Every structure is written in structure tokens, then in C-alpha cells.
C-alpha positions in Angstrom: -26.2 -129.3 22.3 -28.3 -126.2 21.5 -29.7 -125.5 18.1 -28.8 -122.3 16.3 -31.7 -119.8 16.0 -33.5 -119.9 12.7 -32.5 -117.2 10.3 -35.6 -115.2 9.3 -35.9 -112.9 6.3 -36.5 -109.2 6.6 -39.6 -107.8 4.9 -40.2 -104.2 4.3 -43.8 -102.8 4.1 -46.0 -99.9 4.5 -49.1 -99.3 6.7 -51.5 -96.6 5.7 -53.9 -95.0 8.1 -56.6 -93.4 5.9 -59.6 -91.5 7.4 -62.8 -90.1 6.1 -64.2 -86.7 6.7 -65.7 -87.9 10.0 -62.2 -88.9 11.2 -63.1 -92.6 11.1 -60.3 -95.0 10.2 -60.6 -97.1 7.1 -60.0 -100.7 8.1 -59.7 -103.8 6.0 -60.8 -107.3 7.1 -57.9 -109.2 5.5 -58.5 -112.4 3.5 -54.8 -113.1 3.1 -51.7 -113.5 5.4 -50.2 -111.8 7.2 -53.1 -111.1 9.6 -55.7 -113.0 7.6 -59.1 -112.9 9.4 -58.1 -109.7 11.3 -58.9 -106.0 10.8 -56.0 -103.6 9.9 -55.2 -100.5 7.9 -54.3 -100.9 4.3 -50.8 -101.4 3.2 -48.4 -103.9 1.7 -44.9 -105.0 0.8 -42.4 -102.7 -0.8 -41.1 -103.7 -4.2 -37.4 -103.8 -3.3 -36.2 -105.1 -6.6 -37.6 -102.1 -8.3 -36.1 -99.6 -5.9 -39.5 -98.5 -4.7 -39.4 -96.0 -1.8 -41.7 -96.4 1.2 -43.7 -93.3 0.0 -44.1 -94.8 -3.5 -45.1 -98.1 -2.0 -47.8 -96.4 0.2 -49.2 -94.6 -2.9 -49.2 -97.8 -5.0 -50.8 -99.9 -2.3 -53.5 -97.2 -1.8 -54.2 -97.3 -5.5 -54.2 -101.1 -5.7 -56.2 -101.8 -2.5 -58.8 -99.0 -2.6 -58.6 -97.5 -6.1 -57.6 -94.0 -4.8 -54.9 -92.3 -6.9 -52.6 -90.4 -4.7 -49.0 -89.1 -4.9 -46.1 -89.9 -2.5 -46.5 -86.3 -1.2 -50.0 -87.1 0.0 -48.6 -89.0 3.0 -47.2 -88.1 6.3 -44.6 -90.5 7.7 -45.9 -91.1 11.2 -43.8 -94.1 12.3 -41.1 -96.6 11.6 -41.8 -99.9 13.1 -39.5 -102.9 13.6 -41.1 -106.2 14.4 -38.7 -108.9 15.4 -39.8 -112.4 14.5 -43.5 -111.5 13.8 -45.6 -114.7 13.9 -42.2 -116.5 14.0 -42.0 -116.1 10.2 -40.1 -113.0 9.4 -38.7 -109.7 10.7 -40.7 -106.7 9.5 -39.6 -103.1 8.9 -42.8 -101.1 8.4 -43.2 -97.5 7.5 -46.6 -96.2 8.8 -48.2 -93.3 7.1 -51.2 -91.1 7.5 -52.9 -90.3 4.3 -53.5 -86.5 4.3 -56.3 -86.8 1.7 -59.7 -87.5 3.4 -61.7 -90.3 1.8 -65.2 -89.5 0.5 -66.5 -93.0 0.0 -66.1 -96.5 1.3 -64.1 -98.7 -1.1 -65.9 -101.8 -2.5 -64.9 -105.2 -1.3 -62.2 -106.8 -3.4 -59.7 -109.7 -3.4 -57.9 -108.2 -0.3 -61.1 -108.2 1.8 -63.9 -106.1 3.2 -63.6 -102.4 4.1 -65.3 -100.4 6.9 -64.9 -96.9 8.3 -64.5 -97.4 12.1 -64.9 -94.6 14.7 -61.6 -94.1 16.5 -62.9 -95.3 20.0 -64.1 -98.6 18.4 -60.9 -99.6 16.6 -59.6 -101.6 19.6 -63.0 -103.4 19.8 -62.2 -105.1 16.5 -60.2 -108.3 16.0 -56.9 -106.6 15.3 -53.3 -107.9 15.5 -51.9 -107.9 19.0 -49.1 -105.6 18.0 -51.7 -103.1 16.7 -53.9 -103.4 19.8 -51.2 -103.1 22.4 -48.6 -100.9 20.7 -49.2 -99.4 17.3 -52.7 -98.0 17.5 -52.1 -96.3 21.0 -48.8 -94.8 19.8 -50.3 -93.6 16.5 -53.0 -91.8 18.5 -50.5 -90.4 20.9 -48.1 -89.1 18.2 -50.6 -88.4 15.4 -49.3 -85.7 13.2 -45.8 -86.3 14.6 -43.4 -89.2 14.4 -42.2 -92.1 16.4 -40.0 -95.2 15.9 -40.7 -98.4 17.8 -39.0 -101.7 18.1 -41.2 -104.7 19.0 -39.9 -108.2 20.0 -42.6 -110.7 19.0 -40.7 -113.8 20.1 -42.2 -114.3 23.6 -45.5 -116.2 23.3 -48.3 -114.0 24.5 -46.0 -111.1 25.6 -44.7 -108.4 23.4 -41.5 -106.5 24.5 -41.2 -103.1 22.9 -39.5 -99.8 23.2 -40.0 -96.4 21.6 -36.6 -95.6 20.1 -37.4 -92.0 18.9 -40.3 -89.6 19.0 -40.5 -86.1 17.5 -43.6 -84.2 18.6 -43.1 -80.7 17.3 -42.8 -81.1 13.5 
């Protein structure tokens, strides 16, 4: 007798790629799950009950995490990412944005973690989530300034199955 698969919730979030004037990526060493103890861009969960849009969420998370007041129009939607059974805990639908405003200063550490500007070639040398290392960061670099949609199956231990479902390169 086989067991029915566990039903996982779906979470909606944003991921914000913010850069300084030297084109270094702002990375956060996260104190809290998901990805606690790893480096990643800023971002967070969408407030679904309030009807928050992904752009509004990106602006709010940018203000909350690094104190930078920006508007939804200050973002370029660079990707839609579907992660199936991430960490076995939930399905994630992420909207990845590039902040068009260049940062002038490094944010102070806060309850979320510690911040650093990381040169682009050194991003993959950091302890970053496997999905970021293998899929999201390479695709972001390849389609930067454009758009892509990717679906990632995180169920297989140690192996990620993924497919780019759409890409638009001449925006």
C-alpha cells in the first residue's frame, strides 16, 4: 500500500537583485529560514491577504530589509521561478527583480542578517542555495535586462531537474 504524497502549501515571494555603482551584487547572509546560514539576494514573502502585487512586495521588502525607499516602478521583472517542493517544505512561486536604482552605501546589519557587496565573478564562491548556484544566478546573468521563466523540481535529493519555460531577450 503506497502513501499519498504530502500536500505542500504554495508560497509567493520576491527576490531582489540590487547592485551598487561598481555592479557588485548586494548579498545577505540570512539569519532566518528559508536559507538560514546562506548568502542570497534580499526579498521576502508577498502579503497575499492584503492583495499586494509582486512589485509592491519587492518595494516593501527593499524598504524593510535595507531601508531604501523605492517605488514599484523602480524594478525590472527579470524572472518568474517555480520551485516544486523546495526543502521538502513548500512549493514556491518567486518573482525575481533587478532594482534599477544603484545603491550608494552598504546597508547596516539588522535582524535579517549581514550584508556585503559581492563582485559578480565571486557570487558563486559564496555559500548560496543550490538552486541559486546551479540555476538562478547563471540564468539571471544570461538574461539580465530581459526575462525568463523557469520551473525547478527540488524533490530529487542532490539533483535538481529544471526547464526554462519562456525567455524574452529583446525587450
